[in-house]
N, C-alpha and C positions, 0 to 999 in steps of 0.2 A: 377592635373587638373588645379589648380590655377597657377602653373609655366607655363603651355602651354598658358593660357589666358594672362599672363604678357608677355611671349615671342613674342606673335603675336599681342599684343595690338596696337591700332592705334598710330602712331608716333614712334613705335618701329623699323620700318623698311619698306620695300616695297616689293611687289610681282613682280618679273621680269618674263615676259613671255619667255619661252624657246622653245616652240613648239606650233604651231596652225595650224589647217587644217580644211577644211570642208569636207574632204573625210574620211568616216568611216573606210574603209579598211586600208588607210595610217595611221590613228590613232591607230588602233589595231596593226599594224606592228610596229610602233614606241614604243608602250608599251611593246610588246613582246620582241622587241630588248633591252629595258632597263632591263627587267627581266632576259634576258639571259646574259647580259653583266657581265664582271668581276668588273665593277665599283661599288664602295661602294656609295650607295645613302641614304642620311638621309630623308626617307620617311615622317618623322614627319614634315619636312619643305617643302613638295611638295603639291601643290594643283592642282587637275585635275578637270576642269569645262567642262560641256556640256551645251552650250547655245542653247536652243531649239528654232529654228527659226519659227516653225510652217509653215503657208502658206506665210508669208511675206518675210522670208529670210531663207537661208539654215542653218542647224544646224552647229555649230561651236564647235570644240574640242580643248581644251587649257590645256598645262601643264605649271605651273609657280613655281618658287622656291622663297622662302622668303629670302631676303637679309636684315640682321639686320643693323641698323645704326651703324656707327663706334663709339665705345665708346671713350669718351674724354680721353686724356692722362693726368692722375693725376700728373705727374711729370712736366708738362708744365704749367706755369702760363700764363693767358690770356694777361698780360701786356708785355710778351716777344715777342708777334707777331707784 
């Protein structure tokens, strides 16, 4: 559990939105398509959010992928740049 907390800690990367819709049937079709695909997905790095708009705004469905920051190249000295 500690590894996951470190992996997704603030400053370790960013969440890139891959899909967003306000249409629930489109959302369900998208998720169904992902599950049926041959593509290997690291579900531990995927976030699925439902933003409930209540009466003010429509509900929004969003799928994001965590993209870690690039690790510094240990073989490259900062003075070389």
